[in-house]
Gaussian input, Z-matrix of N, CA and C with variables (Angstrom, degrees):
# hf/3-21g

backbone

0 1
 N
 C     1     B1
 C     2     B2     1     A1
 N     3     B3     2     A2     1     D1
 C     4     B4     3     A3     2     D2
 C     5     B5     4     A4     3     D3
 N     6     B6     5     A5     4     D4
 C     7     B7     6     A6     5     D5
 C     8     B8     7     A7     6     D6
 N     9     B9     8     A8     7     D7
 C    10    B10     9     A9     8     D8
 C    11    B11    10    A10     9     D9
 N    12    B12    11    A11    10    D10
 C    13    B13    12    A12    11    D11
 C    14    B14    13    A13    12    D12
 N    15    B15    14    A14    13    D13
 C    16    B16    15    A15    14    D14
 C    17    B17    16    A16    15    D15
 N    18    B18    17    A17    16    D16
 C    19    B19    18    A18    17    D17
 C    20    B20    19    A19    18    D18
 N    21    B21    20    A20    19    D19
 C    22    B22    21    A21    20    D20
 C    23    B23    22    A22    21    D21
 N    24    B24    23    A23    22    D22
 C    25    B25    24    A24    23    D23
 C    26    B26    25    A25    24    D24
 N    27    B27    26    A26    25    D25
 C    28    B28    27    A27    26    D26
 C    29    B29    28    A28    27    D27
 N    30    B30    29    A29    28    D28
 C    31    B31    30    A30    29    D29
 C    32    B32    31    A31    30    D30
 N    33    B33    32    A32    31    D31
 C    34    B34    33    A33    32    D32
 C    35    B35    34    A34    33    D33
 N    36    B36    35    A35    34    D34
 C    37    B37    36    A36    35    D35
 C    38    B38    37    A37    36    D36
 N    39    B39    38    A38    37    D37
 C    40    B40    39    A39    38    D38
 C    41    B41    40    A40    39    D39
 N    42    B42    41    A41    40    D40
 C    43    B43    42    A42    41    D41
 C    44    B44    43    A43    42    D42
 N    45    B45    44    A44    43    D43
 C    46    B46    45    A45    44    D44
 C    47    B47    46    A46    45    D45
 N    48    B48    47    A47    46    D46
 C    49    B49    48    A48    47    D47
 C    50    B50    49    A49    48    D48
 N    51    B51    50    A50    49    D49
 C    52    B52    51    A51    50    D50
 C    53    B53    52    A52    51    D51
 N    54    B54    53    A53    52    D52
 C    55    B55    54    A54    53    D53
 C    56    B56    55    A55    54    D54
 N    57    B57    56    A56    55    D55
 C    58    B58    57    A57    56    D56
 C    59    B59    58    A58    57    D57
 N    60    B60    59    A59    58    D58
 C    61    B61    60    A60    59    D59
 C    62    B62    61    A61    60    D60
 N    63    B63    62    A62    61    D61
 C    64    B64    63    A63    62    D62
 C    65    B65    64    A64    63    D63
 N    66    B66    65    A65    64    D64
 C    67    B67    66    A66    65    D65
 C    68    B68    67    A67    66    D66
 N    69    B69    68    A68    67    D67
 C    70    B70    69    A69    68    D68
 C    71    B71    70    A70    69    D69
 N    72    B72    71    A71    70    D70
 C    73    B73    72    A72    71    D71
 C    74    B74    73    A73    72    D72
 N    75    B75    74    A74    73    D73
 C    76    B76    75    A75    74    D74
 C    77    B77    76    A76    75    D75
 N    78    B78    77    A77    76    D76
 C    79    B79    78    A78    77    D77
 C    80    B80    79    A79    78    D78
 N    81    B81    80    A80    79    D79
 C    82    B82    81    A81    80    D80
 C    83    B83    82    A82    81    D81
 N    84    B84    83    A83    82    D82
 C    85    B85    84    A84    83    D83
 C    86    B86    85    A85    84    D84
 N    87    B87    86    A86    85    D85
 C    88    B88    87    A87    86    D86
 C    89    B89    88    A88    87    D87
 N    90    B90    89    A89    88    D88
 C    91    B91    90    A90    89    D89
 C    92    B92    91    A91    90    D90
 N    93    B93    92    A92    91    D91
 C    94    B94    93    A93    92    D92
 C    95    B95    94    A94    93    D93
 N    96    B96    95    A95    94    D94
 C    97    B97    96    A96    95    D95
 C    98    B98    97    A97    96    D96
 N    99    B99    98    A98    97    D97
 C   100   B100    99    A99    98    D98
 C   101   B101   100   A100    99    D99
 N   102   B102   101   A101   100   D100
 C   103   B103   102   A102   101   D101
 C   104   B104   103   A103   102   D102
 N   105   B105   104   A104   103   D103
 C   106   B106   105   A105   104   D104
 C   107   B107   106   A106   105   D105
 N   108   B108   107   A107   106   D106
 C   109   B109   108   A108   107   D107
 C   110   B110   109   A109   108   D108
 N   111   B111   110   A110   109   D109
 C   112   B112   111   A111   110   D110
 C   113   B113   112   A112   111   D111
 N   114   B114   113   A113   112   D112
 C   115   B115   114   A114   113   D113
 C   116   B116   115   A115   114   D114
 N   117   B117   116   A116   115   D115
 C   118   B118   117   A117   116   D116
 C   119   B119   118   A118   117   D117
 N   120   B120   119   A119   118   D118
 C   121   B121   120   A120   119   D119
 C   122   B122   121   A121   120   D120
 N   123   B123   122   A122   121   D121
 C   124   B124   123   A123   122   D122
 C   125   B125   124   A124   123   D123
 N   126   B126   125   A125   124   D124
 C   127   B127   126   A126   125   D125
 C   128   B128   127   A127   126   D126
 N   129   B129   128   A128   127   D127
 C   130   B130   129   A129   128   D128
 C   131   B131   130   A130   129   D129
 N   132   B132   131   A131   130   D130
 C   133   B133   132   A132   131   D131
 C   134   B134   133   A133   132   D132
 N   135   B135   134   A134   133   D133
 C   136   B136   135   A135   134   D134
 C   137   B137   136   A136   135   D135
 N   138   B138   137   A137   136   D136
 C   139   B139   138   A138   137   D137
 C   140   B140   139   A139   138   D138
 N   141   B141   140   A140   139   D139
 C   142   B142   141   A141   140   D140
 C   143   B143   142   A142   141   D141
 N   144   B144   143   A143   142   D142
 C   145   B145   144   A144   143   D143
 C   146   B146   145   A145   144   D144
 N   147   B147   146   A146   145   D145
 C   148   B148   147   A147   146   D146
 C   149   B149   148   A148   147   D147
 N   150   B150   149   A149   148   D148
 C   151   B151   150   A150   149   D149
 C   152   B152   151   A151   150   D150
 N   153   B153   152   A152   151   D151
 C   154   B154   153   A153   152   D152
 C   155   B155   154   A154   153   D153
 N   156   B156   155   A155   154   D154
 C   157   B157   156   A156   155   D155
 C   158   B158   157   A157   156   D156
 N   159   B159   158   A158   157   D157
 C   160   B160   159   A159   158   D158
 C   161   B161   160   A160   159   D159
 N   162   B162   161   A161   160   D160
 C   163   B163   162   A162   161   D161
 C   164   B164   163   A163   162   D162
 N   165   B165   164   A164   163   D163
 C   166   B166   165   A165   164   D164
 C   167   B167   166   A166   165   D165
 N   168   B168   167   A167   166   D166
 C   169   B169   168   A168   167   D167
 C   170   B170   169   A169   168   D168
 N   171   B171   170   A170   169   D169
 C   172   B172   171   A171   170   D170
 C   173   B173   172   A172   171   D171
 N   174   B174   173   A173   172   D172
 C   175   B175   174   A174   173   D173
 C   176   B176   175   A175   174   D174
 N   177   B177   176   A176   175   D175
 C   178   B178   177   A177   176   D176
 C   179   B179   178   A178   177   D177
 N   180   B180   179   A179   178   D178
 C   181   B181   180   A180   179   D179
 C   182   B182   181   A181   180   D180
 N   183   B183   182   A182   181   D181
 C   184   B184   183   A183   182   D182
 C   185   B185   184   A184   183   D183
 N   186   B186   185   A185   184   D184
 C   187   B187   186   A186   185   D185
 C   188   B188   187   A187   186   D186
 N   189   B189   188   A188   187   D187
 C   190   B190   189   A189   188   D188
 C   191   B191   190   A190   189   D189
 N   192   B192   191   A191   190   D190
 C   193   B193   192   A192   191   D191
 C   194   B194   193   A193   192   D192
 N   195   B195   194   A194   193   D193
 C   196   B196   195   A195   194   D194
 C   197   B197   196   A196   195   D195
 N   198   B198   197   A197   196   D196
 C   199   B199   198   A198   197   D197
 C   200   B200   199   A199   198   D198
 N   201   B201   200   A200   199   D199
 C   202   B202   201   A201   200   D200
 C   203   B203   202   A202   201   D201
 N   204   B204   203   A203   202   D202
 C   205   B205   204   A204   203   D203
 C   206   B206   205   A205   204   D204
 N   207   B207   206   A206   205   D205
 C   208   B208   207   A207   206   D206
 C   209   B209   208   A208   207   D207
 N   210   B210   209   A209   208   D208
 C   211   B211   210   A210   209   D209
 C   212   B212   211   A211   210   D210
 N   213   B213   212   A212   211   D211
 C   214   B214   213   A213   212   D212
 C   215   B215   214   A214   213   D213

   B1=1.3708
   B2=1.5057
   B3=1.4209
   B4=1.4843
   B5=1.4678
   B6=1.3624
   B7=1.4277
   B8=1.4692
   B9=1.3283
   B10=1.3941
   B11=1.4987
   B12=1.3246
   B13=1.5457
   B14=1.5691
   B15=1.2926
   B16=1.3992
   B17=1.5811
   B18=1.3331
   B19=1.5038
   B20=1.5349
   B21=1.3004
   B22=1.4681
   B23=1.5755
   B24=1.3442
   B25=1.4891
   B26=1.4208
   B27=1.2570
   B28=1.4023
   B29=1.4752
   B30=1.4926
   B31=1.4091
   B32=1.5339
   B33=1.3253
   B34=1.4467
   B35=1.4366
   B36=1.3545
   B37=1.4545
   B38=1.5344
   B39=1.3252
   B40=1.4559
   B41=1.4722
   B42=1.3976
   B43=1.5083
   B44=1.5569
   B45=1.3805
   B46=1.4696
   B47=1.5141
   B48=1.2682
   B49=1.5254
   B50=1.5713
   B51=1.3473
   B52=1.5218
   B53=1.3991
   B54=1.4310
   B55=1.4302
   B56=1.5589
   B57=1.4155
   B58=1.4842
   B59=1.5099
   B60=1.3129
   B61=1.4003
   B62=1.5818
   B63=1.2606
   B64=1.4879
   B65=1.4919
   B66=1.3382
   B67=1.4562
   B68=1.4588
   B69=1.2720
   B70=1.4548
   B71=1.4886
   B72=1.3517
   B73=1.4893
   B74=1.5516
   B75=1.2015
   B76=1.3794
   B77=1.5088
   B78=1.3692
   B79=1.5183
   B80=1.5356
   B81=1.3068
   B82=1.4527
   B83=1.5047
   B84=1.2790
   B85=1.4986
   B86=1.5565
   B87=1.3888
   B88=1.4207
   B89=1.5013
   B90=1.2883
   B91=1.4695
   B92=1.5179
   B93=1.3105
   B94=1.4676
   B95=1.5041
   B96=1.3174
   B97=1.4311
   B98=1.5704
   B99=1.3014
   B100=1.5511
   B101=1.5766
   B102=1.3200
   B103=1.5519
   B104=1.5167
   B105=1.2863
   B106=1.5331
   B107=1.4493
   B108=1.2853
   B109=1.5409
   B110=1.4837
   B111=1.3613
   B112=1.5061
   B113=1.5381
   B114=1.3482
   B115=1.4925
   B116=1.5148
   B117=1.3839
   B118=1.4659
   B119=1.5615
   B120=1.3664
   B121=1.4867
   B122=1.5508
   B123=1.3113
   B124=1.4132
   B125=1.5274
   B126=1.3108
   B127=1.4843
   B128=1.4587
   B129=1.3460
   B130=1.4646
   B131=1.5300
   B132=1.3141
   B133=1.5002
   B134=1.4934
   B135=1.3102
   B136=1.4334
   B137=1.5573
   B138=1.3261
   B139=1.5077
   B140=1.5871
   B141=1.2494
   B142=1.4287
   B143=1.5450
   B144=1.3210
   B145=1.4436
   B146=1.5414
   B147=1.2808
   B148=1.4498
   B149=1.5159
   B150=1.3380
   B151=1.5051
   B152=1.5715
   B153=1.3568
   B154=1.4940
   B155=1.5024
   B156=1.3343
   B157=1.4304
   B158=1.5269
   B159=1.3566
   B160=1.4453
   B161=1.5318
   B162=1.3421
   B163=1.5128
   B164=1.4941
   B165=1.2662
   B166=1.5316
   B167=1.5250
   B168=1.2164
   B169=1.4938
   B170=1.5899
   B171=1.3736
   B172=1.4655
   B173=1.5002
   B174=1.2802
   B175=1.4255
   B176=1.5252
   B177=1.3666
   B178=1.4979
   B179=1.4900
   B180=1.3125
   B181=1.3957
   B182=1.6254
   B183=1.2832
   B184=1.4037
   B185=1.5402
   B186=1.2170
   B187=1.4893
   B188=1.4665
   B189=1.3049
   B190=1.4792
   B191=1.5799
   B192=1.1875
   B193=1.4795
   B194=1.5673
   B195=1.2499
   B196=1.4732
   B197=1.5901
   B198=1.2515
   B199=1.5037
   B200=1.5568
   B201=1.2131
   B202=1.5341
   B203=1.4234
   B204=1.4499
   B205=1.4454
   B206=1.5107
   B207=1.3464
   B208=1.4515
   B209=1.5613
   B210=1.3114
   B211=1.4766
   B212=1.5234
   B213=1.3560
   B214=1.5015
   B215=1.5185
   A1=113.36
   A2=114.49
   A3=113.76
   A4=113.84
   A5=117.39
   A6=119.62
   A7=109.94
   A8=118.32
   A9=121.73
   A10=115.48
   A11=115.16
   A12=118.00
   A13=107.36
   A14=115.65
   A15=123.37
   A16=108.58
   A17=113.09
   A18=124.19
   A19=108.58
   A20=120.96
   A21=121.97
   A22=107.86
   A23=114.29
   A24=119.89
   A25=113.34
   A26=123.49
   A27=127.58
   A28=105.38
   A29=117.43
   A30=124.70
   A31=108.01
   A32=119.79
   A33=122.57
   A34=112.85
   A35=118.44
   A36=122.84
   A37=116.63
   A38=120.02
   A39=122.45
   A40=113.88
   A41=114.02
   A42=112.24
   A43=106.50
   A44=112.62
   A45=120.57
   A46=108.18
   A47=117.23
   A48=121.24
   A49=106.27
   A50=111.91
   A51=116.50
   A52=104.61
   A53=115.72
   A54=121.31
   A55=103.08
   A56=110.35
   A57=118.25
   A58=112.17
   A59=117.78
   A60=120.41
   A61=109.40
   A62=117.83
   A63=122.62
   A64=111.28
   A65=119.44
   A66=124.94
   A67=116.37
   A68=117.64
   A69=128.56
   A70=109.78
   A71=119.84
   A72=121.53
   A73=112.95
   A74=124.57
   A75=125.04
   A76=106.70
   A77=119.43
   A78=122.25
   A79=110.78
   A80=113.91
   A81=121.83
   A82=109.72
   A83=122.02
   A84=125.75
   A85=108.13
   A86=113.24
   A87=119.25
   A88=110.25
   A89=120.73
   A90=121.09
   A91=109.24
   A92=115.10
   A93=123.65
   A94=108.54
   A95=120.37
   A96=122.27
   A97=106.86
   A98=110.75
   A99=119.71
   A100=109.61
   A101=110.08
   A102=113.51
   A103=114.45
   A104=116.80
   A105=120.14
   A106=110.42
   A107=116.34
   A108=120.89
   A109=108.70
   A110=118.28
   A111=117.89
   A112=112.16
   A113=115.17
   A114=117.66
   A115=113.59
   A116=114.05
   A117=121.01
   A118=107.08
   A119=117.97
   A120=122.26
   A121=108.54
   A122=114.12
   A123=118.66
   A124=111.71
   A125=121.47
   A126=123.56
   A127=111.79
   A128=119.66
   A129=121.73
   A130=113.66
   A131=114.93
   A132=117.87
   A133=110.02
   A134=117.84
   A135=122.79
   A136=110.83
   A137=113.90
   A138=120.02
   A139=107.51
   A140=119.95
   A141=123.21
   A142=110.92
   A143=114.72
   A144=119.51
   A145=113.06
   A146=118.77
   A147=123.61
   A148=111.33
   A149=112.76
   A150=117.74
   A151=108.76
   A152=118.59
   A153=116.41
   A154=115.27
   A155=116.54
   A156=121.45
   A157=110.44
   A158=115.88
   A159=117.59
   A160=113.07
   A161=111.58
   A162=120.21
   A163=108.61
   A164=116.52
   A165=123.81
   A166=112.16
   A167=120.03
   A168=122.04
   A169=108.95
   A170=113.71
   A171=115.92
   A172=106.34
   A173=114.27
   A174=126.18
   A175=115.07
   A176=112.63
   A177=114.46
   A178=110.07
   A179=119.72
   A180=123.42
   A181=114.22
   A182=114.16
   A183=116.35
   A184=107.35
   A185=122.26
   A186=129.97
   A187=111.81
   A188=118.44
   A189=119.91
   A190=107.99
   A191=119.10
   A192=126.46
   A193=109.44
   A194=115.25
   A195=119.80
   A196=103.98
   A197=109.31
   A198=117.79
   A199=112.39
   A200=115.71
   A201=122.54
   A202=106.08
   A203=115.03
   A204=119.27
   A205=110.46
   A206=111.45
   A207=113.42
   A208=104.62
   A209=111.20
   A210=120.97
   A211=106.96
   A212=115.02
   A213=119.52
   A214=107.04
   D1=138.01
   D2=-176.99
   D3=-64.29
   D4=157.37
   D5=176.97
   D6=-82.89
   D7=144.52
   D8=175.81
   D9=-85.92
   D10=152.74
   D11=177.45
   D12=-87.20
   D13=170.03
   D14=179.44
   D15=-50.73
   D16=125.98
   D17=173.74
   D18=72.16
   D19=10.17
   D20=-179.84
   D21=-98.28
   D22=147.98
   D23=174.05
   D24=-122.92
   D25=102.83
   D26=178.54
   D27=-64.29
   D28=124.60
   D29=-179.50
   D30=93.84
   D31=2.55
   D32=179.11
   D33=-64.31
   D34=-38.86
   D35=173.74
   D36=90.60
   D37=5.21
   D38=179.43
   D39=-120.91
   D40=124.89
   D41=-172.00
   D42=-133.83
   D43=156.44
   D44=-179.10
   D45=-113.46
   D46=130.47
   D47=-176.40
   D48=-139.16
   D49=157.32
   D50=166.78
   D51=-121.74
   D52=162.50
   D53=179.82
   D54=-101.43
   D55=144.38
   D56=174.50
   D57=-77.48
   D58=-178.91
   D59=-175.62
   D60=-66.29
   D61=-21.70
   D62=-179.11
   D63=-81.38
   D64=-8.18
   D65=178.24
   D66=94.21
   D67=-7.46
   D68=177.36
   D69=-74.76
   D70=146.26
   D71=166.02
   D72=-54.64
   D73=135.00
   D74=-177.50
   D75=-110.25
   D76=83.76
   D77=-175.70
   D78=-71.67
   D79=145.72
   D80=164.02
   D81=-71.41
   D82=148.20
   D83=178.04
   D84=-51.67
   D85=-44.73
   D86=179.91
   D87=-118.19
   D88=81.98
   D89=-175.81
   D90=-62.38
   D91=144.00
   D92=176.18
   D93=-78.93
   D94=128.89
   D95=-177.56
   D96=-108.29
   D97=123.22
   D98=-178.89
   D99=-94.70
   D100=149.38
   D101=179.93
   D102=-79.54
   D103=-13.53
   D104=179.53
   D105=-145.86
   D106=156.19
   D107=175.02
   D108=-63.84
   D109=-35.13
   D110=-179.80
   D111=-65.26
   D112=-36.24
   D113=174.96
   D114=-63.57
   D115=-42.25
   D116=-177.27
   D117=-67.74
   D118=-38.90
   D119=-178.87
   D120=-63.13
   D121=-46.39
   D122=179.38
   D123=-59.34
   D124=-40.66
   D125=174.34
   D126=-66.79
   D127=-41.71
   D128=177.09
   D129=-59.87
   D130=-37.74
   D131=177.35
   D132=-71.22
   D133=-40.26
   D134=179.06
   D135=-59.68
   D136=-44.94
   D137=179.39
   D138=-67.07
   D139=-44.25
   D140=176.04
   D141=-52.30
   D142=-55.07
   D143=-179.84
   D144=-63.38
   D145=-28.13
   D146=178.98
   D147=-72.30
   D148=-46.58
   D149=-166.70
   D150=-107.62
   D151=-18.63
   D152=-172.17
   D153=74.66
   D154=12.47
   D155=177.80
   D156=-111.82
   D157=152.04
   D158=178.24
   D159=-76.12
   D160=144.39
   D161=176.52
   D162=-128.63
   D163=154.76
   D164=-175.84
   D165=-122.55
   D166=146.55
   D167=173.87
   D168=-109.46
   D169=129.42
   D170=175.73
   D171=-124.83
   D172=146.50
   D173=-176.66
   D174=-128.50
   D175=136.16
   D176=-178.62
   D177=-61.35
   D178=137.11
   D179=176.86
   D180=-111.23
   D181=-11.04
   D182=-177.38
   D183=-158.24
   D184=147.54
   D185=169.56
   D186=-133.00
   D187=131.79
   D188=-177.90
   D189=-122.54
   D190=105.26
   D191=178.79
   D192=-65.03
   D193=163.01
   D194=175.33
   D195=-73.49
   D196=144.03
   D197=179.31
   D198=-69.46
   D199=136.79
   D200=177.71
   D201=-93.10
   D202=120.75
   D203=174.42
   D204=-91.05
   D205=132.20
   D206=-179.49
   D207=-94.40
   D208=149.66
   D209=-178.87
   D210=-104.64
   D211=145.71
   D212=-176.98
   D213=-88.27

């Protein structure tokens, strides 16, 4: 499992992104994963205030694990 960065929670499911000039989400190569939507929103507002650009918060809505095959 990858190591988390300070204040990051791997598996937290909340991310901050901005859109590029083309309108697509412009992800970081290693997006920072927040433990709560509130934490991600706080970061999005901080980045907006810092850069003057809009940022968006996305949260995981579903997770599908690999199916476990039973042996007879």
